[in-house]
C-alpha positions as CSV (number, residue, x, y, z in Angstrom):
1,M,36.3,20.1,5.7
2,A,34.2,22.8,7.4
3,G,31.2,21.9,5.3
4,D,31.5,18.2,6.3
5,L,31.6,19.3,10.0
6,Q,28.6,21.5,9.5
7,K,26.7,18.7,7.7
8,H,27.4,16.3,10.7
9,Q,26.2,18.9,13.3
10,G,23.1,19.5,11.4
11,G,22.5,15.7,11.2
12,S,22.7,15.2,14.9
13,L,20.4,18.3,15.5
14,V,17.9,16.6,13.1
15,V,18.0,13.3,14.9
16,T,17.4,15.2,18.2
17,G,14.6,17.2,16.7
18,E,12.9,14.2,15.3
19,T,13.1,11.9,18.3
20,Q,11.4,14.3,20.7
21,P,8.2,14.7,18.6
22,A,8.2,11.0,18.0
23,F,8.3,10.4,21.8
24,V,5.5,12.8,22.3
25,H,3.5,11.3,19.5
26,A,3.9,7.8,21.0
27,L,2.7,9.0,24.3
28,A,-0.4,10.6,22.8
29,E,-1.4,7.7,20.6
30,H,-1.0,4.7,22.9
31,L,-3.0,5.6,26.0
32,Q,-1.8,2.5,28.0
33,V,1.8,3.7,27.5
34,M,0.8,7.4,28.2
35,G,-0.8,6.1,31.5
36,R,2.3,4.3,32.6
37,W,4.5,7.3,32.0
38,L,2.1,9.8,33.7
39,D,1.8,7.3,36.7
40,R,5.6,7.1,37.0
41,P,7.2,10.3,36.3
42,Y,10.6,8.9,37.0
43,L,10.5,7.2,33.7
44,F,11.0,10.6,32.0
45,A,14.7,10.3,33.1
46,F,15.4,8.2,30.0
47,P,14.5,10.7,27.4
48,L,15.9,13.5,29.5
49,V,19.3,11.7,29.6
50,A,19.0,11.0,25.9
51,A,18.3,14.7,25.1
52,G,21.2,15.8,27.3
53,A,23.5,13.2,25.6
54,A,22.5,14.6,22.2
55,I,23.2,18.1,23.1
56,I,26.6,17.1,24.5
57,L,27.2,15.1,21.3
58,T,26.5,18.1,19.2
59,V,28.7,20.5,21.2
60,S,31.6,18.0,21.3
61,V,31.5,17.5,17.6
62,R,31.4,21.3,17.1
63,H,34.6,21.6,19.3
64,R,36.2,18.6,17.4
65,R,36.6,16.5,20.5
66,D,37.2,12.8,19.8
67,G,36.0,10.9,22.9
68,P,32.7,12.3,24.0
69,P,30.9,11.9,20.7
70,F,31.3,8.1,20.8
71,I,30.3,7.8,24.5
72,M,27.3,10.1,23.9
73,G,26.1,8.3,20.7
74,A,26.3,5.0,22.7
75,L,24.3,6.7,25.5
76,V,21.5,7.9,23.2
77,F,21.3,4.4,21.7
78,V,21.1,2.7,25.2
79,T,18.6,5.3,26.5
80,A,16.5,4.8,23.3
81,F,16.2,1.1,24.1
82,G,15.8,1.8,27.9
83,T,12.8,4.0,27.0
84,L,11.1,1.4,24.9
85,A,11.8,-1.3,27.5
86,V,10.3,0.7,30.4
87,S,7.4,1.8,28.3
88,F,6.2,-1.9,27.7
89,W,7.6,-3.6,30.9
90,P,6.8,-6.5,31.6
91,Y,5.6,-7.3,28.0
92,M,7.7,-8.8,25.4
93,I,4.9,-8.4,22.8
94,P,3.2,-5.1,23.9
95,F,0.2,-5.8,26.1
96,S,-0.2,-9.4,25.2
97,I,2.8,-11.7,26.2
98,T,4.9,-11.1,29.3
99,F,8.5,-12.1,29.4
100,Q,7.7,-14.9,31.9
101,Q,5.2,-16.3,29.2
102,A,7.8,-15.9,26.4
103,A,10.6,-17.6,28.4
104,A,11.6,-21.3,27.7
105,P,10.8,-24.0,30.2
106,Y,12.9,-24.1,33.4
107,S,14.7,-27.2,32.3
108,T,15.9,-25.6,29.1
109,L,17.1,-22.5,30.8
110,A,19.0,-24.6,33.5
111,F,20.6,-26.7,30.7
112,L,21.7,-23.5,29.0
113,F,23.1,-22.1,32.2
114,W,25.1,-25.2,33.2
115,G,26.1,-26.4,29.7
116,A,26.7,-23.1,27.9
117,G,27.3,-20.6,30.7
118,L,29.7,-22.7,32.9
119,V,31.2,-25.0,30.5
120,V,31.2,-23.7,26.9
121,F,31.9,-20.0,27.6
122,P,34.9,-20.4,29.7
123,L,36.3,-22.8,27.1
124,M,35.9,-20.2,24.5
125,L,37.6,-17.6,26.7
126,I,40.7,-20.1,27.1
127,Y,40.8,-20.8,23.5
128,T,40.8,-17.0,22.7
129,V,43.5,-16.3,25.3
130,M,45.7,-19.3,23.8
131,S,45.2,-18.0,20.3
132,Y,46.4,-14.6,21.2
133,S,49.3,-15.9,23.2
134,V,50.4,-18.1,20.4
135,F,50.3,-15.4,17.7
136,R,51.7,-12.5,19.9
137,G,54.7,-11.0,18.2
138,K,54.4,-13.0,15.0
139,V,53.2,-10.2,12.8
140,Q,55.3,-7.1,12.3
141,P,54.0,-4.0,10.5
142,S,55.7,-3.2,7.2
143,P,56.6,0.2,6.0
144,D,53.8,0.0,3.4
145,S,51.1,-0.9,6.1
146,Y,49.1,1.6,8.1
147,H,49.8,1.9,11.7
148,P,49.2,4.8,14.0
């Protein structure tokens, strides 16, 4: 058990140790991206939050806490995508197509909003609530089944 814990701690340290040099390499190789980051130093908040979350993740795993590793792992994931997004904003395809150019025509977006957003989605929620209410209490755990 202790060997497994040490292996997992080492894995999180390896991930943390590999992401920072990759970030520095990406800044050094792509001068347009590096220019954006150096012009806007507040963008460094994303990788700093990721590094802090990775450290908290490692410490909480070491102390065998259950809640913080999930939250910190999710935070590392979100900040990784946030870093990517702010590095190339407003481009969908880096430095060639912006999100306005990649968007569908207004008529299509309006149809999706009114059709899917205001009609279909609420119907799906109503169906889900009805399904849960119909089957509530119908299934009971048996002595052979797992339940906490």
